[in-house]
C-alpha beads as a LAMMPS data file, in Angstrom:
LAMMPS data file: protein, C-alpha beads

122 atoms
121 bonds

1 atom types
1 bond types

-500.0 500.0 xlo xhi
-500.0 500.0 ylo yhi
-500.0 500.0 zlo zhi

Masses

1 110.0

Atoms # bond

1 1 1 -74.662 -459.281 271.160
2 1 1 -74.287 -458.392 267.653
3 1 1 -77.415 -457.468 265.286
4 1 1 -75.199 -458.771 262.695
5 1 1 -75.298 -462.086 264.153
6 1 1 -79.113 -462.094 264.441
7 1 1 -79.224 -460.925 260.716
8 1 1 -77.176 -463.671 259.642
9 1 1 -79.553 -466.255 261.235
10 1 1 -82.682 -464.390 260.023
11 1 1 -81.106 -464.505 256.320
12 1 1 -81.077 -468.340 256.595
13 1 1 -84.797 -468.476 256.708
14 1 1 -85.169 -466.426 253.404
15 1 1 -85.058 -466.830 249.920
16 1 1 -82.625 -464.978 247.691
17 1 1 -85.517 -462.572 246.413
18 1 1 -86.513 -461.407 249.941
19 1 1 -84.933 -458.592 251.773
20 1 1 -84.093 -458.185 255.125
21 1 1 -83.240 -454.815 256.603
22 1 1 -82.571 -453.049 259.935
23 1 1 -85.399 -450.987 261.197
24 1 1 -84.911 -448.960 264.257
25 1 1 -82.664 -449.953 267.287
26 1 1 -83.405 -453.733 267.645
27 1 1 -86.153 -454.084 264.835
28 1 1 -85.847 -455.684 261.412
29 1 1 -87.980 -455.476 258.843
30 1 1 -88.486 -458.484 256.135
31 1 1 -89.836 -457.936 252.857
32 1 1 -91.281 -461.397 251.309
33 1 1 -91.708 -460.898 247.678
34 1 1 -95.148 -462.438 246.015
35 1 1 -95.870 -464.266 249.651
36 1 1 -99.498 -464.309 250.931
37 1 1 -100.268 -464.322 254.711
38 1 1 -100.296 -468.111 255.337
39 1 1 -96.533 -468.431 253.734
40 1 1 -95.320 -464.940 255.392
41 1 1 -96.483 -466.618 258.526
42 1 1 -94.727 -469.791 257.987
43 1 1 -91.453 -467.762 257.394
44 1 1 -92.032 -465.681 260.340
45 1 1 -92.438 -468.603 262.679
46 1 1 -89.429 -470.299 261.120
47 1 1 -87.131 -467.065 261.662
48 1 1 -88.406 -466.957 265.429
49 1 1 -87.738 -470.448 266.052
50 1 1 -84.413 -469.861 264.320
51 1 1 -83.597 -467.249 266.894
52 1 1 -85.353 -469.040 270.092
53 1 1 -84.190 -472.530 269.627
54 1 1 -80.412 -471.807 269.231
55 1 1 -78.818 -469.649 271.707
56 1 1 -76.264 -467.291 270.708
57 1 1 -72.565 -467.686 271.914
58 1 1 -70.169 -464.728 272.580
59 1 1 -66.749 -465.185 274.169
60 1 1 -67.939 -468.310 275.667
61 1 1 -71.140 -466.695 277.113
62 1 1 -74.316 -468.323 275.982
63 1 1 -77.200 -465.803 275.287
64 1 1 -80.711 -467.158 274.729
65 1 1 -82.678 -464.608 272.499
66 1 1 -86.353 -464.672 271.544
67 1 1 -87.968 -462.176 269.031
68 1 1 -91.458 -461.334 268.575
69 1 1 -92.840 -460.868 265.093
70 1 1 -95.585 -458.536 263.512
71 1 1 -96.752 -459.642 259.924
72 1 1 -98.626 -457.773 257.349
73 1 1 -99.814 -458.484 253.988
74 1 1 -102.429 -456.922 251.569
75 1 1 -105.954 -457.813 252.442
76 1 1 -108.034 -459.983 249.903
77 1 1 -105.423 -459.130 247.055
78 1 1 -105.638 -455.619 247.242
79 1 1 -102.707 -453.561 246.865
80 1 1 -101.280 -451.958 249.952
81 1 1 -98.544 -449.020 249.956
82 1 1 -95.351 -449.759 251.923
83 1 1 -96.126 -447.218 254.694
84 1 1 -99.661 -449.145 255.547
85 1 1 -98.122 -452.371 255.546
86 1 1 -95.201 -450.994 257.867
87 1 1 -97.782 -449.597 260.204
88 1 1 -99.939 -452.850 260.697
89 1 1 -96.676 -454.993 260.916
90 1 1 -95.746 -452.371 263.645
91 1 1 -98.959 -452.693 265.526
92 1 1 -99.153 -456.544 265.329
93 1 1 -95.341 -456.523 266.597
94 1 1 -96.248 -454.606 269.663
95 1 1 -99.429 -456.901 270.082
96 1 1 -96.946 -459.682 270.145
97 1 1 -94.799 -458.125 272.555
98 1 1 -98.027 -457.445 274.634
99 1 1 -99.137 -461.311 274.377
100 1 1 -95.578 -461.968 276.482
101 1 1 -93.202 -461.938 273.440
102 1 1 -91.435 -464.565 271.786
103 1 1 -94.418 -465.082 269.257
104 1 1 -95.916 -464.103 265.981
105 1 1 -99.156 -461.957 265.561
106 1 1 -100.656 -461.323 262.077
107 1 1 -102.558 -458.203 261.177
108 1 1 -105.912 -459.783 259.479
109 1 1 -108.531 -458.183 257.091
110 1 1 -110.350 -457.427 260.518
111 1 1 -107.220 -455.763 262.117
112 1 1 -108.284 -452.284 263.020
113 1 1 -105.653 -450.775 265.553
114 1 1 -107.257 -449.847 268.708
115 1 1 -106.430 -447.426 271.170
116 1 1 -104.536 -449.530 273.566
117 1 1 -102.234 -450.183 270.637
118 1 1 -101.263 -446.689 270.469
119 1 1 -99.321 -446.909 273.797
120 1 1 -96.860 -449.484 272.184
121 1 1 -96.105 -447.592 269.306
122 1 1 -92.857 -445.700 269.544

Bonds

1 1 1 2
2 1 2 3
3 1 3 4
4 1 4 5
5 1 5 6
6 1 6 7
7 1 7 8
8 1 8 9
9 1 9 10
10 1 10 11
11 1 11 12
12 1 12 13
13 1 13 14
14 1 14 15
15 1 15 16
16 1 16 17
17 1 17 18
18 1 18 19
19 1 19 20
20 1 20 21
21 1 21 22
22 1 22 23
23 1 23 24
24 1 24 25
25 1 25 26
26 1 26 27
27 1 27 28
28 1 28 29
29 1 29 30
30 1 30 31
31 1 31 32
32 1 32 33
33 1 33 34
34 1 34 35
35 1 35 36
36 1 36 37
37 1 37 38
38 1 38 39
39 1 39 40
40 1 40 41
41 1 41 42
42 1 42 43
43 1 43 44
44 1 44 45
45 1 45 46
46 1 46 47
47 1 47 48
48 1 48 49
49 1 49 50
50 1 50 51
51 1 51 52
52 1 52 53
53 1 53 54
54 1 54 55
55 1 55 56
56 1 56 57
57 1 57 58
58 1 58 59
59 1 59 60
60 1 60 61
61 1 61 62
62 1 62 63
63 1 63 64
64 1 64 65
65 1 65 66
66 1 66 67
67 1 67 68
68 1 68 69
69 1 69 70
70 1 70 71
71 1 71 72
72 1 72 73
73 1 73 74
74 1 74 75
75 1 75 76
76 1 76 77
77 1 77 78
78 1 78 79
79 1 79 80
80 1 80 81
81 1 81 82
82 1 82 83
83 1 83 84
84 1 84 85
85 1 85 86
86 1 86 87
87 1 87 88
88 1 88 89
89 1 89 90
90 1 90 91
91 1 91 92
92 1 92 93
93 1 93 94
94 1 94 95
95 1 95 96
96 1 96 97
97 1 97 98
98 1 98 99
99 1 99 100
100 1 100 101
101 1 101 102
102 1 102 103
103 1 103 104
104 1 104 105
105 1 105 106
106 1 106 107
107 1 107 108
108 1 108 109
109 1 109 110
110 1 110 111
111 1 111 112
112 1 112 113
113 1 113 114
114 1 114 115
115 1 115 116
116 1 116 117
117 1 117 118
118 1 118 119
119 1 119 120
120 1 120 121
121 1 121 122
């Protein structure tokens, strides 16, 4: 299974101004320009479903794939640096994996990483 095929499917859910980048082994980051949490969650869920609802086919073999998604946005209109947003998104991603995978989890205003989140961090 090529990560390129997954990336191509994800790109179909994005606008021209958004940025998709490979982030780690099997992870991707999506930067949604000027997008609030509600809209970001809609895009994340659309991307998750675009992967989950249409299996990939390689050499005649059908491969169902799912993704877990962590979403982070600046809180209450505050500016946030990219490093902080990536950390919050990463913790939200691992919470999605802990919930059973194939879901979307948002970091919210009251989101504070807990000790148990550290075990999921890499």
